C-alpha positions as CSV (number, residue, x, y, z in Angstrom):
1,M,-12.9,13.7,21.4
2,P,-16.7,13.8,22.7
3,T,-19.4,14.9,20.3
4,R,-20.8,18.1,20.5
5,R,-24.5,18.1,21.1
6,L,-27.2,20.5,19.5
7,G,-27.9,22.3,22.8
8,S,-24.5,23.0,23.8
9,V,-24.3,25.1,20.6
10,A,-25.1,28.7,20.1
11,V,-25.2,31.4,17.3
12,G,-21.9,33.3,17.7
13,D,-19.9,30.4,19.0
14,A,-16.5,30.3,17.3
15,L,-14.4,27.4,16.3
16,P,-10.6,27.4,17.5
17,P,-8.2,28.5,14.6
18,L,-6.7,25.9,12.7
19,P,-2.9,26.7,11.4
20,I,-1.9,24.4,8.5
21,P,1.9,24.5,7.5
22,L,1.7,24.3,3.6
23,T,4.5,22.4,2.8
24,R,5.3,21.1,-0.8
25,T,5.3,17.8,0.2
26,L,1.5,18.2,1.5
27,I,0.4,19.8,-1.7
28,V,2.1,17.3,-4.0
29,A,0.9,14.4,-1.4
30,T,-2.9,15.5,-1.2
31,A,-2.9,16.0,-5.2
32,I,-1.7,12.6,-5.7
33,A,-3.8,11.0,-3.1
34,S,-7.2,12.9,-4.7
35,R,-5.7,11.7,-8.0
36,D,-5.3,15.1,-9.3
37,Y,-2.3,14.6,-11.4
38,Q,-2.2,18.4,-12.8
39,D,1.4,19.5,-13.6
40,V,0.3,22.9,-11.7
41,H,0.2,20.9,-8.2
42,H,3.6,18.9,-8.4
43,D,5.9,20.4,-11.1
44,P,7.1,23.9,-10.5
45,D,8.4,24.4,-13.7
46,L,5.5,23.7,-15.5
47,A,3.6,25.6,-12.9
48,K,5.6,28.7,-13.7
49,K,5.1,28.1,-17.7
50,R,1.5,28.2,-16.9
51,G,1.8,31.4,-15.2
52,S,2.0,30.8,-11.7
53,P,4.9,31.5,-9.1
54,D,5.0,28.3,-8.0
55,I,2.7,24.8,-7.6
56,F,-0.5,25.6,-5.7
57,M,-2.7,22.9,-3.8
58,N,-5.9,21.7,-5.4
59,I,-9.5,22.1,-4.4
60,L,-10.2,18.5,-3.2
61,T,-7.7,18.9,-0.5
62,T,-9.5,22.3,0.5
63,N,-12.4,20.8,0.6
64,G,-10.6,18.0,2.7
65,F,-9.2,20.5,5.0
66,V,-12.6,22.2,5.4
67,G,-14.5,19.0,6.6
68,R,-11.5,17.9,8.9
69,Y,-11.7,21.6,10.5
70,V,-15.6,21.4,10.8
71,T,-15.6,17.4,12.3
72,D,-12.6,18.2,14.4
73,W,-15.1,20.6,16.2
74,T,-18.2,18.7,16.1
75,G,-16.6,15.2,17.0
76,P,-17.3,12.1,15.5
77,D,-21.5,11.7,15.6
78,A,-22.1,14.6,13.6
79,L,-22.9,14.4,9.7
80,I,-21.7,17.0,7.4
81,R,-25.0,17.5,5.2
82,K,-23.5,20.8,3.2
83,I,-20.3,22.3,1.7
84,D,-20.5,25.5,-0.2
85,I,-16.9,27.0,-0.4
86,R,-15.7,29.6,-3.0
87,L,-12.0,29.1,-3.7
88,G,-9.6,32.6,-3.7
89,A,-6.0,33.3,-3.3
90,P,-4.2,30.1,-4.2
91,N,-1.9,28.2,-1.2
92,Y,1.7,28.0,-1.9
93,P,4.3,26.1,-0.6
94,G,6.2,27.9,2.4
95,D,3.0,29.7,3.8
96,T,0.2,28.8,6.5
97,M,-3.5,28.6,5.7
98,T,-5.6,29.5,9.2
99,L,-8.8,27.9,9.3
100,E,-11.4,30.2,11.2
101,G,-15.0,29.9,11.7
102,S,-18.2,30.5,13.7
103,V,-21.7,29.3,14.2
104,T,-23.8,31.4,12.2
105,A,-27.3,29.5,12.3
106,K,-28.7,27.0,14.3
107,D,-32.2,25.1,12.9
108,E,-33.5,23.0,16.3
109,T,-36.1,21.3,14.4
110,A,-33.9,20.0,11.6
111,G,-31.2,19.5,14.2
112,T,-28.5,21.8,12.1
113,V,-26.1,24.1,12.5
114,E,-24.4,26.3,9.9
115,I,-20.8,27.4,10.3
116,S,-19.3,30.2,8.4
117,L,-15.6,29.8,7.6
118,R,-12.7,31.3,6.0
119,G,-8.8,30.0,5.3
120,H,-6.8,32.9,4.8
121,N,-2.9,33.1,4.1
122,R,-0.3,35.7,3.5
123,L,-2.0,36.7,0.0
124,G,-5.7,37.0,1.5
125,D,-8.6,34.6,1.7
126,H,-7.9,31.3,0.0
127,V,-11.3,29.5,0.7
128,T,-14.8,31.0,2.1
129,G,-18.2,29.3,2.5
130,K,-20.4,27.7,4.7
131,V,-20.7,24.0,6.4
132,V,-24.0,22.9,7.4
133,V,-23.9,20.0,10.0
134,T,-26.2,17.6,11.6
135,L,-25.7,17.4,15.5
136,P,-27.0,14.8,17.9
137,A,-29.8,16.2,20.4
């Protein structure tokens, strides 16, 4: 994948949508990989006892998918400078989270672009926020 360059990016450019199937295995494996052993991320019975209809994705996984979404678009030579996200509706197994975004600001002097994004599922917005990346000239 080639690296996107600052000169080729304009405010309003849309990133392609990224649908992510939310399997039980994905939710459990990514919680364990991020060393998040909270039972609500791997034990359906305990998650239900705590008031959730099922296990749900942890924030570290969401943060990772946000970073992947942006770097899949920018290419390997971009550098993430800031991720500012807010969680909303949980990601449960059997659903799909679709990430969508667009360029909302560009700073030629700093060599950065800001990408506003959202990841939504059947319950609504799971994640919303902004990512700032540095792109090569």
